[in-house]
ZAMARGU-4260 file (C-alpha; in steps of 0.2 Angstrom, whole numbers, plus 5000, padded with zeros to 4 digits):
<rodrens>
0) 4756/5238/5268 | 4767/5236/5251 | 4784/5246/5249 | 4785/5255/5233 | 4805/5258/5236
5) 4806/5238/5238 | 4806/5223/5226 | 4796/5206/5223 | 4810/5190/5223 | 4800/5178/5211
10) 4807/5161/5208 | 4810/5158/5192 | 4823/5150/5178 | 4828/5157/5162 | 4828/5145/5148
15) 4832/5143/5130 | 4819/5132/5121 | 4825/5128/5102 | 4829/5145/5095 | 4821/5155/5109
20) 4825/5161/5127 | 4809/5164/5140 | 4808/5167/5159 | 4799/5152/5167 | 4788/5151/5181
25) 4780/5139/5192 | 4764/5147/5193 | 4764/5144/5214 | 4777/5154/5213 | 4770/5169/5208
30) 4759/5182/5217 | 4745/5179/5222 | 4737/5192/5211 | 4745/5186/5196 | 4739/5166/5199
35) 4726/5171/5188 | 4723/5178/5171 | 4720/5197/5171 | 4731/5214/5171 | 4738/5210/5185
40) 4750/5194/5180 | 4750/5202/5162 | 4760/5218/5172 | 4769/5208/5183 | 4776/5200/5167
45) 4780/5216/5156 | 4788/5222/5169 | 4799/5206/5173 | 4804/5206/5154 | 4807/5226/5152
50) 4791/5232/5140 | 4785/5244/5136 | 4798/5250/5131 | 4800/5264/5117 | 4818/5261/5116
55) 4814/5244/5109 | 4828/5236/5119 | 4822/5230/5134 | 4835/5234/5143 | 4828/5235/5159
60) 4821/5218/5158 | 4824/5200/5156 | 4819/5201/5136 | 4832/5202/5123 | 4820/5214/5112
65) 4820/5201/5098 | 4802/5190/5096 | 4810/5177/5099 | 4817/5181/5116 | 4801/5192/5124
70) 4794/5177/5129 | 4785/5171/5146 | 4779/5152/5151 | 4769/5147/5167 | 4770/5129/5171
75) 4758/5121/5182 | 4749/5101/5188 | 4739/5097/5177 | 4723/5094/5180 | 4717/5089/5163
80) 4718/5069/5162 | 4732/5060/5155 | 4743/5075/5157 | 4757/5080/5169 | 4759/5098/5167
85) 4749/5114/5158 | 4760/5125/5148 | 4753/5142/5147 | 4764/5154/5135 | 4763/5173/5135
90) 4774/5182/5119 | 4777/5200/5128 | 4776/5213/5117 | 4793/5223/5116 | 4786/5241/5113
95) 4769/5239/5119 | 4760/5238/5135 | 4751/5220/5132 | 4753/5202/5130 | 4746/5190/5118
100) 4741/5173/5123 | 4733/5169/5107 | 4745/5156/5104 | 4760/5143/5109 | 4779/5144/5107
105) 4784/5129/5099 | 4803/5132/5103 | 4800/5132/5121 | 4787/5116/5121 | 4806/5108/5119
110) 4810/5116/5137 | 4795/5112/5145 | 4795/5094/5148 | 4814/5096/5157 | 4806/5111/5169
115) 4793/5100/5174 | 4805/5086/5179 | 4817/5097/5189 | 4804/5109/5195 | 4797/5092/5203
120) 4780/5090/5194 | 4783/5074/5188 | 4782/5057/5200 | 4800/5050/5204 | 4797/5035/5196
125) 4791/5042/5178 | 4809/5048/5177 | 4823/5033/5173 | 4840/5035/5179 | 4846/5033/5163
130) 4832/5034/5148 | 4819/5044/5140 | 4806/5050/5149 | 4790/5053/5142 | 4782/5071/5148
135) 4765/5072/5142 | 4760/5093/5141 | 4746/5100/5140 | 4747/5119/5130 | 4734/5128/5137
140) 4734/5144/5126 | 4727/5130/5111 | 4721/5115/5122 | 4732/5104/5113 | 4745/5088/5119
145) 4761/5091/5117 | 4773/5075/5120 | 4789/5077/5124 | 4804/5063/5127 | 4817/5072/5137
150) 4832/5064/5140 | 4840/5056/5157 | 4856/5053/5162 | 4859/5048/5180 | 4843/5052/5185
155) 4845/5072/5180 | 4840/5080/5164 | 4852/5079/5153 | 4856/5096/5143 | 4873/5095/5135
160) 4875/5083/5119 | 4880/5082/5101 | 4864/5087/5094 | 4865/5102/5081 | 4852/5114/5078
165) 4852/5128/5064 | 4849/5145/5075 | 4857/5140/5089 | 4878/5142/5091 | 4882/5126/5101
170) 4874/5109/5103 | 4864/5103/5116 | 4854/5085/5119 | 4842/5083/5109 | 4824/5084/5115
175) 4811/5075/5102 | 4793/5082/5103 | 4776/5076/5096 | 4762/5089/5093 | 4747/5078/5093
180) 4731/5083/5085 | 4741/5100/5081 | 4725/5109/5071 | 4720/5123/5084 | 4701/5119/5084
185) 4696/5135/5093 | 4703/5145/5078 | 4691/5135/5067 | 4696/5121/5054 | 4711/5116/5048
190) 4709/5124/5031 | 4697/5139/5037 | 4689/5143/5021 | 4689/5122/5016 | 4702/5127/5003
195) 4720/5122/5001 | 4722/5137/4991 | 4713/5153/4991 | 4716/5171/4983 | 4717/5184/4996
200) 4712/5204/4989 | 4723/5215/5000 | 4719/5233/5000 | 4733/5243/4991 | 4742/5228/4988
205) 4733/5217/4976 | 4727/5198/4975 | 4739/5183/4980 | 4735/5167/4981 | 4738/5162/4999
210) 4736/5144/5009 | 4726/5149/5026 | 4732/5136/5039 | 4727/5130/5058 | 4740/5121/5061
215) 4753/5121/5074 | 4749/5142/5075 | 4739/5148/5062 | 4747/5154/5047 | 4746/5162/5030
220) 4758/5158/5017 | 4759/5166/5001 | 4775/5163/4986 | 4790/5172/4990 | 4790/5177/4971
225) 4771/5184/4971 | 4779/5196/4982 | 4795/5200/4972 | 4806/5190/4984 | 4817/5174/4981
230) 4815/5166/4996 | 4831/5164/5000 | 4832/5182/5011 | 4841/5186/5028 | 4836/5198/5043
235) 4843/5211/5036 | 4837/5212/5019 | 4817/5214/5025 | 4819/5220/5044 | 4828/5236/5040
240) 4816/5242/5026 | 4801/5248/5035 | 4789/5248/5019 | 4792/5232/5016 | 4785/5226/5035
245) 4772/5236/5031 | 4767/5227/5017 | 4769/5211/5025 | 4758/5218/5042 | 4745/5223/5029
250) 4745/5206/5021 | 4744/5197/5040 | 4731/5208/5044 | 4719/5202/5028 | 4724/5186/5029
255) 4716/5187/5047 | 4701/5191/5043 | 4697/5180/5028 | 4703/5168/5041 | 4689/5173/5053
260) 4702/5177/5067 | 4697/5196/5066 | 4684/5207/5060 | 4691/5223/5059 | 4710/5227/5052
265) 4711/5239/5069 | 4712/5221/5078 | 4731/5219/5072 | 4738/5229/5082 | 4732/5218/5100
270) 4734/5203/5090 | 4753/5202/5085 | 4758/5184/5089 | 4745/5176/5077 | 4744/5175/5063
275) 4759/5174/5055 | 4766/5174/5038 | 4777/5162/5029 | 4784/5166/5012 | 4788/5147/5001
280) 4799/5146/4986 | 4806/5129/4980 | 4824/5124/4983 | 4838/5135/4977 | 4858/5137/4985
285) 4860/5151/4996 | 4874/5159/5014 | 4863/5157/5028 | 4865/5169/5042 | 4881/5158/5048
290) 4890/5159/5034 | 4888/5142/5027 | 4878/5136/5012 | 4865/5128/5009 | 4863/5119/4993
295) 4847/5115/4985 | 4851/5098/4985 | 4850/5096/5003 | 4830/5103/5004 | 4815/5103/5000
300) 4809/5122/4998 | 4813/5136/5006 | 4804/5145/5019 | 4806/5162/5028 | 4793/5168/5040
305) 4787/5184/5050 | 4784/5184/5068 | 4779/5199/5080 | 4782/5210/5065 | 4801/5206/5058
310) 4808/5191/5050 | 4813/5176/5061 | 4830/5172/5061 | 4823/5156/5059 | 4809/5148/5060
315) 4796/5148/5074 | 4792/5130/5082 | 4774/5130/5078 | 4775/5140/5059 | 4788/5123/5057
320) 4773/5114/5063 | 4760/5122/5050 | 4775/5119/5036 | 4775/5100/5040 | 4758/5100/5042
325) 4755/5111/5026 | 4769/5100/5015 | 4760/5082/5018 | 4744/5091/5011 | 4743/5089/4990
330) 4739/5106/4981 | 4744/5117/4996 | 4757/5132/4992 | 4770/5123/5003 | 4768/5104/4996
335) 4769/5113/4978 | 4786/5121/4984 | 4792/5105/4989 | 4789/5097/4973 | 4769/5091/4975
340) 4764/5075/4980 | 4759/5065/4994 | 4775/5064/5009 | 4776/5062/5026 | 4789/5074/5030
345) 4798/5090/5023 | 4817/5097/5025 | 4816/5117/5023 | 4828/5131/5023 | 4828/5146/5033
350) 4836/5162/5038 | 4848/5149/5049 | 4850/5134/5041 | 4839/5119/5040 | 4825/5109/5048
355) 4815/5094/5046 | 4798/5090/5052 | 4787/5076/5050 | 4767/5075/5051 | 4753/5066/5044
360) 4736/5073/5040 | 4721/5064/5034 | 4703/5070/5024 | 4689/5065/5038 | 4671/5070/5028
365) 4680/5080/5016 | 4690/5091/5028 | 4709/5089/5030 | 4713/5085/5048 | 4733/5085/5058
370) 4735/5068/5065 | 4753/5072/5072 | 4769/5083/5068 | 4785/5080/5076 | 4803/5088/5073
375) 4817/5088/5086 | 4824/5104/5096 | 4837/5105/5110 | 4833/5114/5127 | 4846/5119/5140
380) 4844/5130/5157 | 4854/5146/5158 | 4850/5154/5173 | 4843/5148/5190 | 4835/5159/5205
385) 4824/5174/5206 | 4820/5188/5196 | 4815/5206/5205 | 4802/5218/5199 | 4797/5235/5208
390) 4783/5230/5218 | 4774/5245/5212
</rodrens>
């Protein structure tokens, strides 16, 4: 019989991937009850992260009290042909007792390849003494392929380097990611309504032009000016105003219904991770959260994205995929904000700086489909060992 006064000791690794952090687990290291989806797994991950926390701090757990740091990952040997590992992402709510499994985390995707190597999931002959290891990842949440190009030095994953990523304080080694066929088929067509721009009726707020897209992660794009913003806002400009946040959540809810992701507005509370809402605007000079100046001449457009009810401090990797894919399709709000026309890459300004993402899309039988999106991130192991959680 278990002793409720004791704590479980579970092998785990705390990793930064892109501008996010999360607790990574080897599936086989989890307690048997948590090795399969269900309440036991969710309860364990909630306790690991320190949720639900009515104080909003996650002091009694590994979470950092933001959407970027309230994350968990489970990795296992893949049974999918042509893949090395399965990667399952759980977005843990901060003040509510649930884990959202509805989408991927593009930032933490950058850490999966290196973790897979260090955990011994990859055959030694696949890892060069020096060079790049190509790791094929099956993203289990959305049933898609991610290819990570992981730098190797002296047979070990190279984590230090001089690659700078806006939103991350220190430089590290560059990890290129290719998101193959990134449109989420389980959520319907890439443009759920068949249109690149729709009129969205939002009760109490009005009617807005939006681009609704399933690529990387389901996303609702809207012109910043239509909401009374410039597109150069920082976190404090939005996150400190509960009325503004409520309007964004209402917009997200009715956008999700129009995308076919939900039927009833009451479902939004249980689906916080997806879809995302992002504002776009043409390029202009602004001061980033680091204090540095981003010049209009160095970017194609501005994007500000909401994550788990707050303005993100930089840009979610999956939303960056959505931005890149939408920019590659003429006539979307993202494409128009970037100047219109055909393009295979875009550099956008976010609260912490800039990011470039490449993407290609094509029309097939009158429907747009995304072929690939690519970006560079970095990843670093912060701590490895065990996490402890009360047995009860």
